A tleap script that builds the chain and sets N, CA, C and O, in Angstrom:
source leaprc.protein.ff14SB
mol = sequence {
  NLEU ASP ARG ALA VAL ASP ALA ILE VAL ALA
  ALA ARG ASP ARG VAL GLY CYS LYS ILE LEU
  VAL HIE CYS SER ALA ALA VAL SER ARG SER
  PRO THR VAL VAL THR ALA TYR LEU MET LYS
  GLU CYS GLY MET THR LEU LYS GLU ALA LEU
  GLY ALA VAL VAL ARG LYS ARG ALA ALA VAL
  ASN PRO ASN GLN GLY LEU PHE LYS GLN LEU
  LYS ALA CLEU
}
set mol.1.N position { -10.562 36.325 -54.424 }
set mol.1.CA position { -11.058 36.454 -53.072 }
set mol.1.C position { -9.932 36.851 -52.000 }
set mol.1.O position { -10.175 37.249 -50.861 }
set mol.2.N position { -8.734 36.686 -52.524 }
set mol.2.CA position { -7.615 37.298 -51.517 }
set mol.2.C position { -7.820 38.727 -51.349 }
set mol.2.O position { -7.789 39.246 -50.233 }
set mol.3.N position { -8.028 39.382 -52.420 }
set mol.3.CA position { -8.126 40.880 -52.423 }
set mol.3.C position { -9.329 41.278 -51.554 }
set mol.3.O position { -9.244 42.173 -50.713 }
set mol.4.N position { -10.406 40.610 -51.776 }
set mol.4.CA position { -11.749 40.859 -50.920 }
set mol.4.C position { -11.483 40.713 -49.510 }
set mol.4.O position { -11.797 41.610 -48.728 }
set mol.5.N position { -10.933 39.660 -49.131 }
set mol.5.CA position { -10.604 39.356 -47.684 }
set mol.5.C position { -9.537 40.373 -47.066 }
set mol.5.O position { -9.509 40.725 -45.887 }
set mol.6.N position { -8.685 40.772 -48.052 }
set mol.6.CA position { -7.548 41.923 -47.489 }
set mol.6.C position { -8.319 43.103 -47.250 }
set mol.6.O position { -8.018 43.811 -46.289 }
set mol.7.N position { -9.356 43.434 -48.062 }
set mol.7.CA position { -10.049 44.647 -47.992 }
set mol.7.C position { -10.979 44.757 -46.647 }
set mol.7.O position { -11.048 45.781 -45.966 }
set mol.8.N position { -11.678 43.548 -46.374 }
set mol.8.CA position { -12.420 43.449 -45.143 }
set mol.8.C position { -11.451 43.643 -43.976 }
set mol.8.O position { -11.759 44.346 -43.013 }
set mol.9.N position { -10.231 42.989 -44.075 }
set mol.9.CA position { -9.404 43.074 -42.857 }
set mol.9.C position { -8.860 44.612 -42.663 }
set mol.9.O position { -8.774 45.133 -41.551 }
set mol.10.N position { -8.513 45.256 -43.857 }
set mol.10.CA position { -8.135 46.571 -43.683 }
set mol.10.C position { -9.107 47.452 -43.120 }
set mol.10.O position { -8.833 48.298 -42.269 }
set mol.11.N position { -10.413 47.223 -43.665 }
set mol.11.CA position { -11.553 48.074 -43.277 }
set mol.11.C position { -11.652 47.891 -41.616 }
set mol.11.O position { -11.655 48.842 -40.835 }
set mol.12.N position { -11.725 46.614 -41.266 }
set mol.12.CA position { -11.979 46.163 -39.920 }
set mol.12.C position { -11.028 46.757 -38.999 }
set mol.12.O position { -11.387 47.164 -37.894 }
set mol.13.N position { -9.715 46.830 -39.448 }
set mol.13.CA position { -8.533 47.357 -38.639 }
set mol.13.C position { -8.620 48.835 -38.535 }
set mol.13.O position { -8.378 49.376 -37.456 }
set mol.14.N position { -8.970 49.567 -39.648 }
set mol.14.CA position { -9.135 50.945 -39.841 }
set mol.14.C position { -10.227 51.438 -39.028 }
set mol.14.O position { -10.031 52.358 -38.235 }
set mol.15.N position { -11.407 50.877 -39.170 }
set mol.15.CA position { -12.542 51.422 -38.463 }
set mol.15.C position { -12.759 50.745 -37.110 }
set mol.15.O position { -13.256 51.423 -36.212 }
set mol.16.N position { -12.463 49.583 -36.901 }
set mol.16.CA position { -12.613 49.029 -35.628 }
set mol.16.C position { -13.999 48.568 -35.264 }
set mol.16.O position { -14.330 48.450 -34.084 }
set mol.17.N position { -14.876 48.284 -36.342 }
set mol.17.CA position { -16.178 47.952 -35.936 }
set mol.17.C position { -16.569 46.862 -36.979 }
set mol.17.O position { -15.752 46.302 -37.709 }
set mol.18.N position { -17.990 46.608 -36.967 }
set mol.18.CA position { -18.504 45.650 -37.840 }
set mol.18.C position { -18.370 45.972 -39.256 }
set mol.18.O position { -18.396 47.141 -39.641 }
set mol.19.N position { -18.213 44.895 -40.118 }
set mol.19.CA position { -18.183 45.231 -41.582 }
set mol.19.C position { -19.201 44.537 -42.319 }
set mol.19.O position { -19.351 43.326 -42.152 }
set mol.20.N position { -19.973 45.246 -43.186 }
set mol.20.CA position { -21.027 44.580 -43.887 }
set mol.20.C position { -20.594 44.278 -45.327 }
set mol.20.O position { -20.076 45.112 -46.070 }
set mol.21.N position { -20.852 43.022 -45.643 }
set mol.21.CA position { -20.398 42.435 -46.925 }
set mol.21.C position { -21.757 42.158 -47.603 }
set mol.21.O position { -22.564 41.406 -47.056 }
set mol.22.N position { -22.039 42.784 -48.851 }
set mol.22.CA position { -23.319 42.434 -49.460 }
set mol.22.C position { -23.161 42.476 -51.000 }
set mol.22.O position { -22.195 43.018 -51.537 }
set mol.23.N position { -24.100 41.910 -51.635 }
set mol.23.CA position { -24.224 41.930 -53.168 }
set mol.23.C position { -25.792 42.066 -53.276 }
set mol.23.O position { -26.562 42.231 -52.329 }
set mol.24.N position { -26.115 41.966 -54.604 }
set mol.24.CA position { -27.607 42.047 -54.940 }
set mol.24.C position { -28.667 41.134 -54.313 }
set mol.24.O position { -29.787 41.428 -53.895 }
set mol.25.N position { -27.994 39.871 -54.353 }
set mol.25.CA position { -28.922 38.673 -53.981 }
set mol.25.C position { -28.515 38.006 -52.662 }
set mol.25.O position { -29.329 37.354 -52.007 }
set mol.26.N position { -27.202 38.187 -52.271 }
set mol.26.CA position { -26.668 37.511 -51.079 }
set mol.26.C position { -26.891 35.869 -51.056 }
set mol.26.O position { -27.244 35.155 -50.118 }
set mol.27.N position { -26.584 35.552 -52.322 }
set mol.27.CA position { -26.720 33.955 -52.555 }
set mol.27.C position { -25.416 33.410 -52.899 }
set mol.27.O position { -25.059 32.340 -52.405 }
set mol.28.N position { -24.721 34.017 -53.655 }
set mol.28.CA position { -23.353 33.492 -54.236 }
set mol.28.C position { -22.107 34.451 -53.840 }
set mol.28.O position { -21.173 33.990 -53.184 }
set mol.29.N position { -22.127 35.625 -54.208 }
set mol.29.CA position { -20.863 36.373 -54.251 }
set mol.29.C position { -20.607 36.904 -52.770 }
set mol.29.O position { -19.534 36.588 -52.257 }
set mol.30.N position { -21.412 37.606 -52.112 }
set mol.30.CA position { -21.029 37.967 -50.869 }
set mol.30.C position { -20.858 36.763 -49.995 }
set mol.30.O position { -19.844 36.680 -49.301 }
set mol.31.N position { -21.771 35.823 -49.973 }
set mol.31.CA position { -21.450 34.628 -48.931 }
set mol.31.C position { -20.141 33.921 -49.328 }
set mol.31.O position { -19.542 33.346 -48.419 }
set mol.32.N position { -19.640 33.892 -50.522 }
set mol.32.CA position { -18.383 33.327 -50.897 }
set mol.32.C position { -17.125 34.213 -50.077 }
set mol.32.O position { -16.164 33.745 -49.466 }
set mol.33.N position { -17.450 35.475 -50.270 }
set mol.33.CA position { -16.270 36.325 -49.758 }
set mol.33.C position { -16.238 36.212 -48.164 }
set mol.33.O position { -15.183 36.217 -47.529 }
set mol.34.N position { -17.520 36.107 -47.578 }
set mol.34.CA position { -17.542 35.921 -46.193 }
set mol.34.C position { -16.971 34.620 -45.745 }
set mol.34.O position { -16.293 34.601 -44.717 }
set mol.35.N position { -17.187 33.517 -46.435 }
set mol.35.CA position { -16.688 32.196 -46.445 }
set mol.35.C position { -15.238 32.198 -46.444 }
set mol.35.O position { -14.600 31.532 -45.628 }
set mol.36.N position { -14.706 32.913 -47.317 }
set mol.36.CA position { -13.230 33.010 -47.479 }
set mol.36.C position { -12.646 33.710 -46.353 }
set mol.36.O position { -11.584 33.283 -45.901 }
set mol.37.N position { -13.225 34.785 -45.810 }
set mol.37.CA position { -12.764 35.526 -44.829 }
set mol.37.C position { -12.615 34.629 -43.547 }
set mol.37.O position { -11.574 34.589 -42.891 }
set mol.38.N position { -13.740 33.918 -43.252 }
set mol.38.CA position { -13.735 32.975 -42.128 }
set mol.38.C position { -12.671 31.970 -42.255 }
set mol.38.O position { -12.007 31.612 -41.282 }
set mol.39.N position { -12.486 31.471 -43.544 }
set mol.39.CA position { -11.395 30.520 -43.537 }
set mol.39.C position { -9.944 31.061 -43.335 }
set mol.39.O position { -9.155 30.394 -42.666 }
set mol.40.N position { -9.607 32.124 -43.834 }
set mol.40.CA position { -8.382 32.811 -43.879 }
set mol.40.C position { -8.156 33.472 -42.406 }
set mol.40.O position { -7.083 33.329 -41.820 }
set mol.41.N position { -9.169 34.157 -41.888 }
set mol.41.CA position { -8.811 34.857 -40.692 }
set mol.41.C position { -9.221 34.102 -39.481 }
set mol.41.O position { -8.719 34.282 -38.372 }
set mol.42.N position { -10.088 33.312 -39.731 }
set mol.42.CA position { -10.533 32.445 -38.332 }
set mol.42.C position { -10.111 31.064 -38.386 }
set mol.42.O position { -10.500 30.328 -37.479 }
set mol.43.N position { -9.287 30.534 -39.414 }
set mol.43.CA position { -8.925 29.203 -39.396 }
set mol.43.C position { -9.874 28.248 -39.597 }
set mol.43.O position { -9.666 27.110 -39.178 }
set mol.44.N position { -11.072 28.573 -40.278 }
set mol.44.CA position { -12.016 27.476 -40.294 }
set mol.44.C position { -11.691 26.688 -41.650 }
set mol.44.O position { -11.029 27.148 -42.579 }
set mol.45.N position { -12.206 25.570 -41.603 }
set mol.45.CA position { -12.214 24.718 -42.962 }
set mol.45.C position { -13.383 25.273 -43.911 }
set mol.45.O position { -14.242 26.060 -43.515 }
set mol.46.N position { -13.324 24.875 -44.926 }
set mol.46.CA position { -14.363 25.255 -45.935 }
set mol.46.C position { -15.674 24.864 -45.468 }
set mol.46.O position { -16.601 25.663 -45.604 }
set mol.47.N position { -15.892 23.600 -44.870 }
set mol.47.CA position { -17.147 23.173 -44.382 }
set mol.47.C position { -17.636 23.908 -43.302 }
set mol.47.O position { -18.814 24.246 -43.190 }
set mol.48.N position { -16.570 24.211 -42.346 }
set mol.48.CA position { -17.124 24.929 -41.142 }
set mol.48.C position { -17.456 26.391 -41.500 }
set mol.48.O position { -18.442 26.928 -40.994 }
set mol.49.N position { -16.730 26.985 -42.282 }
set mol.49.CA position { -16.971 28.282 -42.696 }
set mol.49.C position { -18.314 28.469 -43.468 }
set mol.49.O position { -19.104 29.365 -43.173 }
set mol.50.N position { -18.511 27.642 -44.397 }
set mol.50.CA position { -19.596 27.659 -45.320 }
set mol.50.C position { -21.000 27.303 -44.513 }
set mol.50.O position { -22.096 27.802 -44.767 }
set mol.51.N position { -20.745 26.427 -43.588 }
set mol.51.CA position { -21.754 26.124 -42.587 }
set mol.51.C position { -22.159 27.289 -41.785 }
set mol.51.O position { -23.350 27.545 -41.607 }
set mol.52.N position { -21.156 28.043 -41.268 }
set mol.52.CA position { -21.476 29.219 -40.461 }
set mol.52.C position { -22.274 30.178 -41.202 }
set mol.52.O position { -23.272 30.706 -40.712 }
set mol.53.N position { -21.847 30.414 -42.390 }
set mol.53.CA position { -22.586 31.348 -43.252 }
set mol.53.C position { -24.056 30.892 -43.653 }
set mol.53.O position { -24.979 31.707 -43.649 }
set mol.54.N position { -24.214 29.732 -43.954 }
set mol.54.CA position { -25.428 29.018 -44.262 }
set mol.54.C position { -26.477 29.113 -43.080 }
set mol.54.O position { -27.685 29.201 -43.301 }
set mol.55.N position { -25.921 29.088 -41.787 }
set mol.55.CA position { -26.696 29.075 -40.563 }
set mol.55.C position { -27.272 30.402 -40.548 }
set mol.55.O position { -28.414 30.565 -40.119 }
set mol.56.N position { -26.498 31.471 -41.029 }
set mol.56.CA position { -27.120 32.877 -40.947 }
set mol.56.C position { -28.166 33.262 -42.205 }
set mol.56.O position { -29.032 34.134 -42.138 }
set mol.57.N position { -27.915 32.502 -43.243 }
set mol.57.CA position { -28.646 32.721 -44.415 }
set mol.57.C position { -28.862 31.382 -45.281 }
set mol.57.O position { -27.962 30.993 -46.025 }
set mol.58.N position { -29.934 30.771 -45.179 }
set mol.58.CA position { -30.123 29.395 -45.569 }
set mol.58.C position { -30.076 29.398 -47.187 }
set mol.58.O position { -29.787 28.373 -47.804 }
set mol.59.N position { -30.341 30.468 -47.752 }
set mol.59.CA position { -30.378 30.567 -49.383 }
set mol.59.C position { -28.926 30.524 -50.028 }
set mol.59.O position { -28.813 30.471 -51.253 }
set mol.60.N position { -27.924 30.547 -49.275 }
set mol.60.CA position { -26.513 30.585 -49.653 }
set mol.60.C position { -26.263 29.469 -50.726 }
set mol.60.O position { -26.597 28.310 -50.483 }
set mol.61.N position { -25.726 29.788 -51.806 }
set mol.61.CA position { -25.447 28.802 -52.861 }
set mol.61.C position { -24.274 29.300 -53.831 }
set mol.61.O position { -24.595 29.719 -54.943 }
set mol.62.N position { -22.931 29.270 -53.454 }
set mol.62.CA position { -21.937 29.828 -54.133 }
set mol.62.C position { -22.024 29.138 -55.597 }
set mol.62.O position { -22.278 27.942 -55.744 }
set mol.63.N position { -21.797 29.981 -56.589 }
set mol.63.CA position { -21.760 29.198 -57.930 }
set mol.63.C position { -20.570 28.386 -58.156 }
set mol.63.O position { -19.628 28.445 -57.366 }
set mol.64.N position { -20.553 27.718 -59.067 }
set mol.64.CA position { -19.387 26.654 -59.296 }
set mol.64.C position { -18.076 27.259 -59.347 }
set mol.64.O position { -17.163 26.720 -58.722 }
set mol.65.N position { -17.853 28.392 -60.063 }
set mol.65.CA position { -16.630 29.024 -60.295 }
set mol.65.C position { -16.142 29.487 -58.932 }
set mol.65.O position { -15.006 29.148 -58.598 }
set mol.66.N position { -16.896 30.244 -58.089 }
set mol.66.CA position { -16.612 30.658 -56.903 }
set mol.66.C position { -16.452 29.531 -55.700 }
set mol.66.O position { -15.679 29.751 -54.768 }
set mol.67.N position { -17.071 28.557 -55.760 }
set mol.67.CA position { -16.807 27.307 -54.950 }
set mol.67.C position { -15.404 26.787 -55.294 }
set mol.67.O position { -14.558 26.569 -54.426 }
set mol.68.N position { -15.212 26.607 -56.554 }
set mol.68.CA position { -13.833 26.189 -56.802 }
set mol.68.C position { -12.762 27.025 -56.275 }
set mol.68.O position { -11.726 26.508 -55.858 }
set mol.69.N position { -12.954 28.327 -56.268 }
set mol.69.CA position { -11.925 29.271 -55.560 }
set mol.69.C position { -11.769 28.986 -54.034 }
set mol.69.O position { -10.699 28.940 -53.427 }
set mol.70.N position { -12.971 28.808 -53.536 }
set mol.70.CA position { -12.885 28.429 -52.194 }
set mol.70.C position { -12.217 27.280 -51.716 }
set mol.70.O position { -11.609 27.229 -50.647 }
set mol.71.N position { -12.354 26.275 -52.603 }
set mol.71.CA position { -11.689 24.935 -52.308 }
set mol.71.C position { -10.067 25.010 -52.539 }
set mol.71.O position { -9.251 24.217 -52.069 }
set mol.72.N position { -9.791 26.126 -53.356 }
set mol.72.CA position { -8.357 26.333 -53.529 }
set mol.72.C position { -7.659 27.180 -52.492 }
set mol.72.O position { -6.460 27.432 -52.603 }
set mol.73.N position { -8.412 27.639 -51.451 }
set mol.73.CA position { -7.825 28.345 -50.359 }
set mol.73.C position { -7.127 27.510 -49.456 }
set mol.73.O position { -6.573 27.994 -48.469 }
savepdb mol mol.pdb
quit
């Protein structure tokens, strides 16, 4: 997740505009990356960050392995 967040930050800083993060279903992988970004870059807790993502897409449900990685951040 650290590498994914670093890539988002680098793209954001280089391009200076909005960044789209996506995967095929937008249920587990991309929401997990966005949650990690919000935690690391915006200082949100896991609960706050995941809540913000779920408010934008209710179907979000990170798989167990990815959720474990989020908890470790």
